[in-house]
C-alpha positions as a printed Julia matrix, in Angstrom:
196×3 Matrix{Float64}:
   0.05   0.12  -0.19
   1.84   3.19  -1.22
  -0.48   5.64   0.41
   0.26   4.1    4.12
   3.6    5.99   4.29
   1.46   9.47   3.29
  -1.12   9.0    5.89
   0.98   7.31   8.73
   0.46   8.7   11.94
   3.73   9.46  13.66
   4.05   8.85  17.57
   5.02  11.83  19.68
   8.69  11.71  20.59
   9.94  11.4   24.18
  10.82  15.22  24.07
   7.13  15.97  23.36
   5.99  13.99  26.07
   8.38  15.52  28.61
   7.4   19.13  27.54
   3.73  17.94  28.06
   4.14  16.54  31.34
   5.81  19.58  32.37
   3.07  21.69  31.1
   0.22  19.72  32.81
   2.22  19.58  35.96
   2.57  23.25  35.98
  -1.27  24.01  35.19
  -2.32  21.88  37.94
  -0.45  23.64  40.53
  -2.89  24.7   43.47
  -1.8   28.15  43.92
  -3.2   29.34  40.56
  -6.57  28.22  41.89
  -6.27  28.87  45.51
  -4.19  32.23  45.55
  -4.6   33.6   42.08
  -8.53  32.7   41.86
  -8.37  30.82  38.65
 -11.74  29.06  38.44
 -11.04  25.38  39.4
 -13.3   24.11  36.68
 -12.67  22.22  33.49
 -12.73  25.78  31.75
 -10.24  26.97  34.39
  -7.98  24.05  34.07
  -7.95  23.91  30.27
  -7.34  27.85  29.99
  -4.19  27.24  32.17
  -3.12  24.54  30.02
  -3.54  26.47  27.01
  -1.55  29.48  28.47
   1.57  27.42  29.5
   1.36  25.27  26.35
   1.42  28.57  24.4
   4.31  29.84  26.32
   6.56  26.84  25.67
   5.39  26.76  21.91
   6.25  30.59  21.86
   9.64  29.96  23.32
  10.19  26.99  20.81
   9.51  29.44  17.56
  12.67  31.0   18.45
  14.49  27.92  17.72
  14.14  27.55  13.9
  12.46  24.79  12.17
  13.33  22.05  14.79
  11.77  24.39  17.45
   8.48  24.89  15.33
   8.25  21.43  14.62
   8.38  20.48  18.36
   5.89  23.32  19.31
   3.52  21.95  16.64
   4.04  18.25  17.95
   3.34  19.63  21.53
   0.06  21.14  20.1
  -1.01  18.14  18.55
  -0.26  15.57  21.89
  -2.27  18.37  24.01
  -5.31  17.84  21.4
  -4.98  14.11  21.55
  -4.96  14.21  25.28
  -8.22  16.35  25.18
  -9.76  13.7   22.84
  -8.69  10.95  25.45
 -10.14  12.98  28.42
 -13.4   13.78  26.7
 -13.93  10.07  25.95
 -13.05   9.03  29.38
 -15.61  11.55  30.53
 -18.08   9.82  28.67
 -18.71  12.16  25.7
 -20.24  10.47  22.73
 -18.04   9.4   19.94
 -19.91  11.46  17.53
 -19.1   14.6   19.33
 -15.79  14.39  20.39
 -14.4   15.43  17.06
 -16.51  18.68  16.92
 -15.33  19.43  20.66
 -11.86  18.91  20.06
 -12.13  21.39  16.97
 -13.68  23.88  19.16
 -10.87  23.4   21.76
  -8.32  23.93  19.0
  -9.86  27.06  17.78
 -10.27  28.47  21.53
  -6.28  27.46  21.75
  -5.38  29.53  18.57
  -7.59  32.37  19.6
  -6.05  32.69  22.9
  -2.59  32.46  21.62
  -3.23  35.2   19.06
  -4.8   37.23  22.2
  -1.61  36.72  24.34
   0.6   37.4   21.35
  -0.91  40.74  20.31
  -0.89  41.81  24.11
   2.79  41.31  24.22
   3.26  42.91  21.15
   1.55  46.41  21.8
   3.84  49.24  22.73
   3.51  50.16  26.44
   3.19  48.25  29.54
   2.77  44.62  28.46
   1.09  43.76  31.83
  -1.76  46.08  31.25
  -2.42  44.42  27.86
  -1.69  41.11  28.98
  -4.14  41.52  31.88
  -7.04  42.21  29.57
  -6.08  39.15  27.61
  -5.91  36.95  30.79
  -9.25  38.46  32.23
 -11.3   37.46  29.05
  -9.59  34.21  28.85
  -8.2   32.46  31.99
 -11.13  33.91  34.15
 -13.61  34.57  31.28
 -16.03  32.03  32.63
 -16.59  33.89  35.84
 -19.35  36.3   36.28
 -18.47  40.13  36.31
 -19.19  40.2   40.02
 -17.14  37.18  40.74
 -14.19  37.86  38.67
 -10.82  38.22  39.93
  -9.44  40.67  42.33
  -7.12  43.32  40.65
  -4.2   42.1   42.83
  -4.99  38.42  41.65
  -5.06  39.44  37.89
  -1.75  41.86  38.21
  -0.19  39.0   40.04
  -1.11  36.48  37.12
   0.14  38.7   34.39
   3.33  39.49  36.32
   3.93  35.95  36.71
   3.48  35.15  32.87
   5.88  37.96  31.96
   8.42  36.34  34.61
   7.68  33.09  33.06
   8.38  34.37  29.46
  11.84  35.81  30.52
  12.62  32.61  32.4
  11.74  30.42  29.37
  13.89  32.78  27.24
  17.03  31.86  29.31
  16.52  28.19  28.68
  19.45  26.83  26.55
  18.27  25.42  23.17
  19.66  22.07  23.82
  17.86  21.65  26.83
  14.64  22.78  25.24
  14.83  20.66  22.38
  15.45  17.83  24.57
  12.1   18.34  26.11
  13.66  19.83  29.34
  11.72  22.71  30.42
  11.07  24.03  33.97
   8.67  26.83  35.13
   8.53  29.25  37.86
   5.99  28.51  40.82
   3.06  30.81  40.7
   2.93  33.37  43.4
   1.77  31.62  46.58
   3.12  28.32  45.71
   4.29  26.21  48.63
   6.78  24.7   46.25
   8.17  24.49  42.75
   6.24  22.45  39.96
   7.16  18.71  40.12
  10.63  18.12  37.88
   9.83  15.88  35.33
  12.63  13.28  34.69
  13.7   10.73  31.84
  13.61   7.21  33.05
């Protein structure tokens, strides 16, 4: 079958799994929910996953074609994990595909909003705060939205995270080695992801 080689699905590499595990561990840190007021819901958790996945993919884009490919593989693995999670939650097979497509659109919409906020001249935390309020805190009613201090803390954390990721060496990053700064209020750093 000559067509098999064109339609063969490639398995994610060890590097992609390492990156994704680090992103998931970071997005699950309790301080985001307890101290920064991120809603501890499926939407809130998904938005933190998107945010941290995008921060890593954004950093990977600086590392030429290899980085871009690894960033795309990270996104693909995240969507495959969303597909698996929906099925485990009992979502019917017929609607899983459309829900995953909606999640992918949401990812790209949020990534664009964050990139645009960071590209605007002026204090980036102002624009970033607005994007975070719409997305990470978007499922909260206006009267239950984040406190100004929580929003400012999350924006400051994201900016510090960008600088921290920028300092990650190319070789380590392409090997799937990434670490995150703990969020404000965290009692410990995110768990370190190690290879076997």
